[in-house]
C-alpha positions in Angstrom: -57.6 38.7 29.6 -53.7 40.8 31.2 -51.2 38.4 31.2 -51.6 37.3 27.7 -51.4 41.4 26.5 -48.0 41.0 28.4 -46.9 38.2 26.6 -47.7 39.4 23.5 -45.5 42.3 23.9 -42.7 40.5 25.6 -42.6 37.8 22.2 -43.0 41.4 19.9 -38.8 41.5 21.5 -38.1 38.2 20.6 -39.4 36.5 17.7 -39.2 36.9 14.4 -41.9 39.0 12.8 -43.1 35.7 11.3 -43.0 33.8 14.0 -44.5 35.7 16.1 -47.7 36.5 14.0 -47.9 31.9 13.8 -48.3 32.0 17.8 -50.6 35.2 17.5 -52.2 32.3 14.6 -52.2 29.7 17.1 -53.8 31.7 19.8 -56.5 32.3 18.2 -57.2 29.2 16.2 -56.3 27.1 19.7 -59.6 29.3 21.0 -62.2 28.4 17.6 -60.9 24.7 18.5 -61.9 24.4 22.6 -65.1 26.0 21.9 -66.2 23.4 19.7 -64.3 20.8 21.7 -65.4 22.8 25.1 -62.8 24.0 26.6 -61.3 26.3 28.5 -60.7 29.1 25.9 -58.9 31.2 28.7 -56.6 28.3 28.7 -55.9 27.0 25.2 -54.8 30.8 23.8 -52.5 30.8 26.6 -50.4 28.2 25.8 -51.4 28.6 22.1 -49.6 32.5 22.6 -46.7 30.9 24.1 -45.7 27.8 22.5 -42.4 29.0 20.4 -41.1 31.0 22.9 -38.3 29.3 22.6 -38.4 28.5 19.2 -36.1 31.2 18.2 -33.0 29.4 20.1 -30.1 28.2 18.3 -29.1 25.0 18.7 -26.5 25.9 20.8 -28.4 28.6 23.4 -30.9 24.9 23.5 -28.8 22.6 24.5 -27.1 25.3 27.0 -30.1 26.5 28.5 -31.1 22.3 29.1 -28.3 21.7 30.5 -28.1 24.8 33.1 -31.8 24.3 33.9 -31.5 20.7 34.3 -33.8 19.6 31.5 -33.6 15.5 30.7 -33.9 14.9 27.2 -32.5 12.0 25.2 -30.9 11.2 22.5 -33.1 12.0 19.6 -33.7 15.6 21.2 -29.6 16.7 21.0 -29.2 15.9 17.9 -32.4 17.4 16.4 -32.2 20.7 18.5 -35.2 22.0 17.3 -37.2 19.8 19.5 -36.4 21.0 22.3 -38.1 24.7 21.7 -41.3 22.5 23.4 -39.7 21.9 26.9 -37.5 24.4 27.0 -41.0 26.9 26.1 -42.3 25.4 29.0 -40.1 25.4 31.3 -39.6 29.8 30.2 -43.8 30.4 30.4 -43.0 28.6 33.7 -40.8 29.8 35.2 -41.4 34.0 33.7 -45.3 33.8 33.5 -45.9 31.9 36.8 -47.9 29.5 34.1 -49.4 26.9 35.3 -48.8 22.9 34.3 -51.6 21.9 32.3 -49.7 24.8 29.6 -46.4 24.0 30.5 -47.7 20.1 29.0 -49.1 21.7 25.9 -46.0 23.6 24.8 -43.8 20.5 25.6 -46.2 18.6 23.5 -47.1 20.6 20.8 -43.3 19.3 18.8 -43.3 15.5 19.2 -46.8 14.7 20.6 -47.7 12.6 23.9 -49.0 9.6 24.7 -51.3 11.3 28.1 -52.3 14.6 26.1 -55.0 16.1 27.8 -57.4 18.3 26.0 -56.0 21.5 25.6 -52.8 19.2 24.5 -54.3 18.0 21.4 -56.0 21.6 20.6 -51.9 23.4 20.7 -51.0 20.3 18.2 -53.4 20.4 16.1 -53.3 24.6 16.0 -50.3 25.1 15.8 -50.1 22.9 12.4 -53.8 24.3 10.7 -53.3 28.1 12.4 -54.6 30.3 9.3 -51.8 31.7 8.6 -49.8 28.9 7.8 -49.5 27.4 4.7 -48.2 24.1 3.6 -47.5 22.2 0.2 -46.3 18.8 1.8 -49.3 18.5 4.2 -52.5 18.1 3.0 -53.0 21.9 4.9 -56.7 22.2 4.0 -58.5 18.9 5.0 -56.6 19.0 8.3 -58.0 22.0 9.1 -61.4 19.9 8.3 -60.8 17.4 10.2 -59.9 19.4 12.7 -63.3 21.1 12.9 -64.6 18.0 13.9 -62.5 14.8 15.3 -59.4 16.2 17.0 -58.4 12.3 17.5 -58.6 11.7 14.2 -56.6 14.6 13.4 -54.0 14.7 15.1 -53.5 10.2 13.7 -53.6 12.0 10.8 -50.8 14.9 11.0 -49.0 12.5 12.6 -49.4 9.8 10.1 -47.8 12.9 7.1 -45.4 14.1 9.7 -43.2 10.6 9.5 -43.7 9.9 6.1 -42.0 13.3 5.9 -39.8 12.5 8.2 -39.0 8.9 6.8 -38.1 10.5 2.7 -36.1 12.6 4.6 -33.7 10.0 6.5 -34.9 11.9 10.2 -34.8 10.5 13.5 -38.6 9.5 14.8 -39.4 10.6 18.0 -41.1 7.9 19.9 -43.9 8.9 21.4 -44.8 10.3 18.7 -46.2 7.0 17.7 -46.8 5.9 20.8 -49.2 8.6 21.1 -50.4 7.8 17.6 -50.8 4.1 18.9 -52.7 5.5 21.6 -55.5 7.5 19.4 -55.8 4.7 17.3 -56.3 2.0 20.1 -58.5 4.5 21.3 -60.5 4.5 18.2 -61.2 0.3 18.0 -61.8 0.3 21.1 -64.8 2.8 20.8 -65.8 1.4 17.2 
């Protein structure tokens, strides 16, 4: 896909080598999960490669960008600016590359999740956490990788639970969307069992 090659070239110019390598890893994992779950592989790859396009902007740049581009943010996002890179990245992807709404949502939702995540959004969220370049001592990444090959929703619940525990231990704010997503997925699981 020509567009992905152009995006990769652009990302090399704006991201650190580590973040670029991570983005490529997310793209590759998203393609693998898309194949497993029957999602469109090219769409997953596009969302995967673009998911962190705004990650390395400074807090000041992020707050300026949301103000200048009329992106609505809540109080938690205003205080915890690192999570803004999802919303900003979705906006950049739309304006710079003409990316469709499905990919925009996947980019936006990969930071805090969303109860209305579709399969591509779920794949990108999980891929971001388990791509093969990622190492983590805070989370059981090996288990997350194994679970992701079997049940995407259970993987999301597991990742959210681990993330919430970590945020609580650090005394950090927790985005309400994460809890809403967790609850929706848990309810869906109990209804199918």
